[in-house]
Backbone atoms as SQL, in Angstrom:
CREATE TABLE atoms (id INTEGER PRIMARY KEY, chain TEXT, resi INTEGER, resn TEXT, atom TEXT, x REAL, y REAL, z REAL);
INSERT INTO atoms VALUES
  (1, 'A', 1, 'MET', 'N', 51.745, -86.927, 0.168),
  (2, 'A', 1, 'MET', 'CA', 50.871, -86.353, -0.886),
  (3, 'A', 1, 'MET', 'C', 51.740, -85.849, -2.119),
  (4, 'A', 2, 'LEU', 'N', 52.910, -85.206, -1.760),
  (5, 'A', 2, 'LEU', 'CA', 53.715, -84.796, -2.944),
  (6, 'A', 2, 'LEU', 'C', 54.201, -85.908, -3.668),
  (7, 'A', 3, 'GLN', 'N', 54.687, -86.960, -2.914),
  (8, 'A', 3, 'GLN', 'CA', 55.032, -88.124, -3.927),
  (9, 'A', 3, 'GLN', 'C', 53.978, -88.782, -4.548),
  (10, 'A', 4, 'GLN', 'N', 52.755, -88.735, -4.190),
  (11, 'A', 4, 'GLN', 'CA', 51.689, -89.259, -5.054),
  (12, 'A', 4, 'GLN', 'C', 51.430, -88.312, -6.103),
  (13, 'A', 5, 'MET', 'N', 51.658, -87.001, -6.026),
  (14, 'A', 5, 'MET', 'CA', 51.389, -86.047, -7.190),
  (15, 'A', 5, 'MET', 'C', 52.483, -86.309, -8.156),
  (16, 'A', 6, 'MET', 'N', 53.760, -86.679, -7.608),
  (17, 'A', 6, 'MET', 'CA', 54.924, -86.827, -8.441),
  (18, 'A', 6, 'MET', 'C', 54.809, -88.006, -9.313),
  (19, 'A', 7, 'ARG', 'N', 54.268, -89.060, -8.722),
  (20, 'A', 7, 'ARG', 'CA', 54.103, -90.242, -9.486),
  (21, 'A', 7, 'ARG', 'C', 52.916, -90.107, -10.651),
  (22, 'A', 8, 'ARG', 'N', 52.205, -89.291, -10.389),
  (23, 'A', 8, 'ARG', 'CA', 51.144, -89.091, -11.452),
  (24, 'A', 8, 'ARG', 'C', 51.473, -87.994, -12.474),
  (25, 'A', 9, 'ARG', 'N', 52.578, -87.288, -12.064),
  (26, 'A', 9, 'ARG', 'CA', 53.207, -86.278, -12.823),
  (27, 'A', 9, 'ARG', 'C', 52.271, -84.969, -12.920),
  (28, 'A', 10, 'GLU', 'N', 51.473, -84.673, -11.938),
  (29, 'A', 10, 'GLU', 'CA', 50.813, -83.587, -11.816),
  (30, 'A', 10, 'GLU', 'C', 51.668, -82.450, -11.369),
  (31, 'A', 11, 'PRO', 'N', 51.224, -81.163, -11.761),
  (32, 'A', 11, 'PRO', 'CA', 51.855, -79.939, -11.486),
  (33, 'A', 11, 'PRO', 'C', 52.213, -79.877, -9.908),
  (34, 'A', 12, 'VAL', 'N', 53.205, -79.199, -9.431),
  (35, 'A', 12, 'VAL', 'CA', 53.237, -78.886, -7.974),
  (36, 'A', 12, 'VAL', 'C', 53.402, -77.467, -7.779),
  (37, 'A', 13, 'VAL', 'N', 52.564, -76.898, -6.768),
  (38, 'A', 13, 'VAL', 'CA', 52.361, -75.514, -6.654),
  (39, 'A', 13, 'VAL', 'C', 53.307, -75.117, -5.598),
  (40, 'A', 14, 'GLY', 'N', 54.299, -74.090, -5.947),
  (41, 'A', 14, 'GLY', 'CA', 55.161, -73.670, -4.776),
  (42, 'A', 14, 'GLY', 'C', 54.400, -72.969, -3.694),
  (43, 'A', 15, 'HIS', 'N', 55.071, -72.427, -2.821),
  (44, 'A', 15, 'HIS', 'CA', 54.366, -71.707, -1.714),
  (45, 'A', 15, 'HIS', 'C', 54.152, -70.159, -2.142),
  (46, 'A', 16, 'VAL', 'N', 54.642, -69.678, -3.103),
  (47, 'A', 16, 'VAL', 'CA', 54.083, -68.582, -3.784),
  (48, 'A', 16, 'VAL', 'C', 52.941, -68.574, -4.797),
  (49, 'A', 17, 'GLY', 'N', 52.270, -69.832, -5.147),
  (50, 'A', 17, 'GLY', 'CA', 51.406, -70.145, -6.031),
  (51, 'A', 17, 'GLY', 'C', 51.975, -70.271, -7.611),
  (52, 'A', 18, 'ARG', 'N', 53.165, -70.306, -7.618),
  (53, 'A', 18, 'ARG', 'CA', 53.812, -70.462, -8.882),
  (54, 'A', 18, 'ARG', 'C', 53.853, -72.019, -9.276),
  (55, 'A', 19, 'VAL', 'N', 53.245, -72.441, -10.312),
  (56, 'A', 19, 'VAL', 'CA', 53.317, -73.989, -10.663),
  (57, 'A', 19, 'VAL', 'C', 54.716, -74.285, -11.118),
  (58, 'A', 20, 'LEU', 'N', 55.360, -75.244, -10.446),
  (59, 'A', 20, 'LEU', 'CA', 56.512, -75.702, -10.675),
  (60, 'A', 20, 'LEU', 'C', 56.489, -77.036, -11.689),
  (61, 'A', 21, 'ARG', 'N', 57.499, -76.826, -12.531),
  (62, 'A', 21, 'ARG', 'CA', 57.545, -78.173, -13.400),
  (63, 'A', 21, 'ARG', 'C', 57.963, -79.337, -12.542),
  (64, 'A', 22, 'VAL', 'N', 57.242, -80.343, -12.800),
  (65, 'A', 22, 'VAL', 'CA', 57.510, -81.753, -12.093),
  (66, 'A', 22, 'VAL', 'C', 58.600, -82.376, -12.764),
  (67, 'A', 23, 'ALA', 'N', 59.685, -82.554, -12.094),
  (68, 'A', 23, 'ALA', 'CA', 60.966, -83.223, -12.655),
  (69, 'A', 23, 'ALA', 'C', 61.020, -84.587, -11.978),
  (70, 'A', 24, 'SER', 'N', 61.496, -85.419, -12.796),
  (71, 'A', 24, 'SER', 'CA', 61.620, -86.889, -12.207),
  (72, 'A', 24, 'SER', 'C', 63.012, -86.829, -11.363),
  (73, 'A', 25, 'VAL', 'N', 63.036, -87.866, -10.718),
  (74, 'A', 25, 'VAL', 'CA', 64.271, -87.856, -9.805),
  (75, 'A', 25, 'VAL', 'C', 65.534, -87.997, -10.599),
  (76, 'A', 26, 'THR', 'N', 65.606, -88.380, -11.659),
  (77, 'A', 26, 'THR', 'CA', 66.886, -88.415, -12.394),
  (78, 'A', 26, 'THR', 'C', 67.043, -87.103, -12.952),
  (79, 'A', 27, 'ASP', 'N', 66.091, -86.202, -13.079),
  (80, 'A', 27, 'ASP', 'CA', 66.376, -84.710, -13.553),
  (81, 'A', 27, 'ASP', 'C', 66.867, -83.752, -12.396),
  (82, 'A', 28, 'ARG', 'N', 66.855, -84.363, -11.174),
  (83, 'A', 28, 'ARG', 'CA', 67.255, -83.334, -10.008),
  (84, 'A', 28, 'ARG', 'C', 68.706, -83.631, -9.777),
  (85, 'A', 29, 'ARG', 'N', 69.322, -82.501, -9.387),
  (86, 'A', 29, 'ARG', 'CA', 70.865, -82.471, -9.135),
  (87, 'A', 29, 'ARG', 'C', 71.077, -81.703, -7.639),
  (88, 'A', 30, 'PRO', 'N', 71.978, -81.942, -7.014),
  (89, 'A', 30, 'PRO', 'CA', 72.196, -81.481, -5.955),
  (90, 'A', 30, 'PRO', 'C', 72.748, -79.877, -5.894),
  (91, 'A', 31, 'TYR', 'N', 72.098, -79.034, -5.363),
  (92, 'A', 31, 'TYR', 'CA', 72.483, -77.667, -5.299),
  (93, 'A', 31, 'TYR', 'C', 72.905, -77.131, -3.914),
  (94, 'A', 32, 'THR', 'N', 73.963, -76.430, -3.637),
  (95, 'A', 32, 'THR', 'CA', 74.205, -75.949, -2.425),
  (96, 'A', 32, 'THR', 'C', 73.772, -74.376, -2.447),
  (97, 'A', 33, 'VAL', 'N', 73.089, -74.147, -1.226),
  (98, 'A', 33, 'VAL', 'CA', 72.585, -72.724, -1.115),
  (99, 'A', 33, 'VAL', 'C', 73.480, -72.157, 0.086),
  (100, 'A', 34, 'LEU', 'N', 74.353, -71.134, -0.163),
  (101, 'A', 34, 'LEU', 'CA', 75.135, -70.521, 0.830),
  (102, 'A', 34, 'LEU', 'C', 74.474, -69.310, 1.282),
  (103, 'A', 35, 'TYR', 'N', 74.389, -69.060, 2.594),
  (104, 'A', 35, 'TYR', 'CA', 73.754, -67.819, 3.190),
  (105, 'A', 35, 'TYR', 'C', 74.509, -67.233, 4.303),
  (106, 'A', 36, 'ARG', 'N', 74.380, -66.013, 4.497),
  (107, 'A', 36, 'ARG', 'CA', 75.156, -65.190, 5.707),
  (108, 'A', 36, 'ARG', 'C', 73.991, -65.171, 6.724),
  (109, 'A', 37, 'THR', 'N', 74.441, -65.454, 8.046),
  (110, 'A', 37, 'THR', 'CA', 73.597, -65.206, 9.272),
  (111, 'A', 37, 'THR', 'C', 73.777, -63.742, 9.741),
  (112, 'A', 38, 'SER', 'N', 72.949, -63.543, 10.758),
  (113, 'A', 38, 'SER', 'CA', 72.966, -62.029, 11.371),
  (114, 'A', 38, 'SER', 'C', 74.415, -61.725, 11.838),
  (115, 'A', 39, 'ASP', 'N', 75.272, -62.787, 12.315),
  (116, 'A', 39, 'ASP', 'CA', 76.655, -62.443, 12.873),
  (117, 'A', 39, 'ASP', 'C', 77.683, -62.455, 11.535),
  (118, 'A', 40, 'ASN', 'N', 77.165, -62.621, 10.351),
  (119, 'A', 40, 'ASN', 'CA', 78.103, -62.634, 9.131),
  (120, 'A', 40, 'ASN', 'C', 78.748, -63.913, 8.814),
  (121, 'A', 41, 'SER', 'N', 78.490, -64.942, 9.650),
  (122, 'A', 41, 'SER', 'CA', 79.060, -66.226, 9.353),
  (123, 'A', 41, 'SER', 'C', 78.365, -66.964, 8.083),
  (124, 'A', 42, 'THR', 'N', 79.033, -67.796, 7.496),
  (125, 'A', 42, 'THR', 'CA', 78.296, -68.390, 6.125),
  (126, 'A', 42, 'THR', 'C', 77.963, -69.896, 6.535),
  (127, 'A', 43, 'LEU', 'N', 76.803, -70.181, 6.220),
  (128, 'A', 43, 'LEU', 'CA', 76.310, -71.489, 6.506),
  (129, 'A', 43, 'LEU', 'C', 75.645, -72.053, 5.061),
  (130, 'A', 44, 'GLU', 'N', 75.467, -73.226, 4.902),
  (131, 'A', 44, 'GLU', 'CA', 75.022, -73.739, 3.729),
  (132, 'A', 44, 'GLU', 'C', 73.969, -74.913, 3.825),
  (133, 'A', 45, 'ASN', 'N', 73.135, -75.057, 3.085),
  (134, 'A', 45, 'ASN', 'CA', 72.115, -76.141, 2.985),
  (135, 'A', 45, 'ASN', 'C', 72.315, -76.739, 1.528),
  (136, 'A', 46, 'CYS', 'N', 71.926, -77.939, 1.389),
  (137, 'A', 46, 'CYS', 'CA', 71.834, -78.677, 0.133),
  (138, 'A', 46, 'CYS', 'C', 70.488, -79.161, -0.268),
  (139, 'A', 47, 'PHE', 'N', 70.307, -79.058, -1.245),
  (140, 'A', 47, 'PHE', 'CA', 68.809, -79.408, -1.792),
  (141, 'A', 47, 'PHE', 'C', 68.858, -80.107, -3.162),
  (142, 'A', 48, 'TYR', 'N', 68.192, -81.334, -3.450),
  (143, 'A', 48, 'TYR', 'CA', 68.008, -81.774, -4.794),
  (144, 'A', 48, 'TYR', 'C', 66.837, -81.075, -5.612),
  (145, 'A', 49, 'ALA', 'N', 67.336, -80.515, -6.661),
  (146, 'A', 49, 'ALA', 'CA', 66.263, -79.556, -7.445),
  (147, 'A', 49, 'ALA', 'C', 66.699, -79.569, -8.745),
  (148, 'A', 50, 'SER', 'N', 65.913, -79.233, -9.725),
  (149, 'A', 50, 'SER', 'CA', 66.033, -79.389, -11.168),
  (150, 'A', 50, 'SER', 'C', 66.838, -78.047, -11.664),
  (151, 'A', 51, 'ASP', 'N', 66.734, -77.072, -10.808),
  (152, 'A', 51, 'ASP', 'CA', 67.490, -75.804, -11.298),
  (153, 'A', 51, 'ASP', 'C', 67.749, -75.064, -10.136),
  (154, 'A', 52, 'ALA', 'N', 68.771, -73.773, -10.157),
  (155, 'A', 52, 'ALA', 'CA', 68.769, -73.000, -9.018),
  (156, 'A', 52, 'ALA', 'C', 67.810, -72.295, -8.428),
  (157, 'A', 53, 'PHE', 'N', 66.900, -71.799, -9.269),
  (158, 'A', 53, 'PHE', 'CA', 65.611, -71.192, -8.853),
  (159, 'A', 53, 'PHE', 'C', 64.735, -72.147, -7.950),
  (160, 'A', 54, 'GLN', 'N', 64.707, -73.275, -8.269),
  (161, 'A', 54, 'GLN', 'CA', 63.764, -74.393, -7.484),
  (162, 'A', 54, 'GLN', 'C', 64.613, -74.582, -6.192),
  (163, 'A', 55, 'ALA', 'N', 65.949, -74.622, -6.192),
  (164, 'A', 55, 'ALA', 'CA', 66.862, -74.644, -4.994),
  (165, 'A', 55, 'ALA', 'C', 66.469, -73.664, -3.957),
  (166, 'A', 56, 'ARG', 'N', 66.398, -72.409, -4.749),
  (167, 'A', 56, 'ARG', 'CA', 66.281, -71.163, -3.674),
  (168, 'A', 56, 'ARG', 'C', 64.856, -71.305, -3.173),
  (169, 'A', 57, 'LEU', 'N', 63.855, -71.689, -3.822),
  (170, 'A', 57, 'LEU', 'CA', 62.513, -71.892, -3.456),
  (171, 'A', 57, 'LEU', 'C', 62.386, -72.874, -2.236),
  (172, 'A', 58, 'LEU', 'N', 63.102, -74.033, -2.412),
  (173, 'A', 58, 'LEU', 'CA', 63.178, -74.927, -1.498),
  (174, 'A', 58, 'LEU', 'C', 63.875, -74.437, -0.038),
  (175, 'A', 59, 'ALA', 'N', 65.003, -73.821, -0.523),
  (176, 'A', 59, 'ALA', 'CA', 65.765, -73.230, 0.762),
  (177, 'A', 59, 'ALA', 'C', 64.757, -72.230, 1.521),
  (178, 'A', 60, 'ILE', 'N', 63.973, -71.572, 0.826),
  (179, 'A', 60, 'ILE', 'CA', 62.994, -70.520, 1.667),
  (180, 'A', 60, 'ILE', 'C', 61.819, -71.162, 2.206),
  (181, 'A', 61, 'GLU', 'N', 61.445, -72.334, 1.663),
  (182, 'A', 61, 'GLU', 'CA', 60.409, -73.111, 2.170),
  (183, 'A', 61, 'GLU', 'C', 60.910, -73.883, 3.422),
  (184, 'A', 62, 'PHE', 'N', 61.915, -74.565, 3.619),
  (185, 'A', 62, 'PHE', 'CA', 62.478, -75.509, 4.570),
  (186, 'A', 62, 'PHE', 'C', 63.469, -74.806, 5.591),
  (187, 'A', 63, 'ASN', 'N', 63.973, -73.522, 5.354),
  (188, 'A', 63, 'ASN', 'CA', 64.923, -72.937, 6.314),
  (189, 'A', 63, 'ASN', 'C', 64.212, -71.663, 6.772),
  (190, 'A', 64, 'ASN', 'N', 64.008, -71.762, 8.156),
  (191, 'A', 64, 'ASN', 'CA', 63.261, -70.659, 8.721),
  (192, 'A', 64, 'ASN', 'C', 63.990, -69.268, 8.693),
  (193, 'A', 65, 'TYR', 'N', 65.249, -69.265, 8.825),
  (194, 'A', 65, 'TYR', 'CA', 66.095, -68.013, 8.745),
  (195, 'A', 65, 'TYR', 'C', 66.109, -67.541, 7.143),
  (196, 'A', 66, 'ILE', 'N', 66.284, -68.560, 6.133),
  (197, 'A', 66, 'ILE', 'CA', 66.138, -67.976, 4.867),
  (198, 'A', 66, 'ILE', 'C', 64.694, -67.408, 4.684),
  (199, 'A', 67, 'LYS', 'N', 63.859, -68.061, 5.137),
  (200, 'A', 67, 'LYS', 'CA', 62.358, -67.609, 4.876),
  (201, 'A', 67, 'LYS', 'C', 62.208, -66.138, 5.452),
  (202, 'A', 68, 'ASP', 'N', 62.742, -65.963, 6.624),
  (203, 'A', 68, 'ASP', 'CA', 62.730, -64.509, 7.140),
  (204, 'A', 68, 'ASP', 'C', 63.614, -63.642, 6.452),
  (205, 'A', 69, 'HIS', 'N', 64.845, -64.102, 5.882),
  (206, 'A', 69, 'HIS', 'CA', 65.644, -63.083, 5.330),
  (207, 'A', 69, 'HIS', 'C', 66.112, -63.773, 4.026),
  (208, 'A', 70, 'PRO', 'N', 65.443, -63.656, 2.976),
  (209, 'A', 70, 'PRO', 'CA', 65.672, -64.352, 1.648),
  (210, 'A', 70, 'PRO', 'C', 66.868, -63.548, 0.826),
  (211, 'A', 71, 'ASN', 'N', 67.082, -62.391, 1.032),
  (212, 'A', 71, 'ASN', 'CA', 68.105, -61.606, 0.662),
  (213, 'A', 71, 'ASN', 'C', 69.513, -61.909, 1.135),
  (214, 'A', 72, 'ARG', 'N', 69.517, -62.726, 2.274),
  (215, 'A', 72, 'ARG', 'CA', 70.763, -63.290, 2.809),
  (216, 'A', 72, 'ARG', 'C', 71.583, -64.363, 2.180),
  (217, 'A', 73, 'ILE', 'N', 70.764, -64.895, 1.003),
  (218, 'A', 73, 'ILE', 'CA', 71.378, -65.850, 0.202),
  (219, 'A', 73, 'ILE', 'C', 72.630, -65.246, -0.516),
  (220, 'A', 74, 'VAL', 'N', 73.671, -65.909, -0.530),
  (221, 'A', 74, 'VAL', 'CA', 74.964, -65.270, -1.132),
  (222, 'A', 74, 'VAL', 'C', 74.953, -66.046, -2.434),
  (223, 'A', 75, 'ARG', 'N', 74.991, -67.326, -2.462),
  (224, 'A', 75, 'ARG', 'CA', 75.208, -68.114, -3.793),
  (225, 'A', 75, 'ARG', 'C', 74.582, -69.318, -3.793),
  (226, 'A', 76, 'ILE', 'N', 74.217, -69.794, -5.173),
  (227, 'A', 76, 'ILE', 'CA', 73.401, -70.899, -5.218),
  (228, 'A', 76, 'ILE', 'C', 74.266, -71.667, -6.494),
  (229, 'A', 77, 'PHE', 'N', 74.864, -72.882, -6.185),
  (230, 'A', 77, 'PHE', 'CA', 75.501, -73.572, -7.074),
  (231, 'A', 77, 'PHE', 'C', 75.406, -75.075, -7.175),
  (232, 'A', 78, 'SER', 'N', 75.637, -75.602, -8.278),
  (233, 'A', 78, 'SER', 'CA', 75.494, -77.133, -8.377),
  (234, 'A', 78, 'SER', 'C', 76.575, -77.825, -7.908),
  (235, 'A', 79, 'SER', 'N', 76.414, -78.700, -6.898),
  (236, 'A', 79, 'SER', 'CA', 77.474, -79.278, -6.289),
  (237, 'A', 79, 'SER', 'C', 77.557, -80.789, -6.618),
  (238, 'A', 80, 'PRO', 'N', 78.841, -81.397, -6.538),
  (239, 'A', 80, 'PRO', 'CA', 78.752, -82.953, -6.869),
  (240, 'A', 80, 'PRO', 'C', 77.976, -83.872, -5.932),
  (241, 'A', 81, 'THR', 'N', 77.920, -83.535, -4.723),
  (242, 'A', 81, 'THR', 'CA', 77.066, -84.312, -3.638),
  (243, 'A', 81, 'THR', 'C', 76.550, -83.387, -2.659),
  (244, 'A', 82, 'CYS', 'N', 75.532, -84.000, -1.865),
  (245, 'A', 82, 'CYS', 'CA', 75.029, -83.183, -0.766),
  (246, 'A', 82, 'CYS', 'C', 75.717, -83.658, 0.467);
């Protein structure tokens, strides 16, 4: 369904009800989201997003630990590849 919406360039509503800008595939870049676990080890996830804020929203949506502990995100940066 998301792919159909993106083909038609309809707005996508995030999990918090905020309308996200629909970016084409070429507008997306890889972003790495670093976060700390409860034992203080650092883990990372990579997402293709239009900006760091959208990468944060994707991390919260798709990673259960980050969803439960969003303030454990340490850093979000644009990376060369995922």
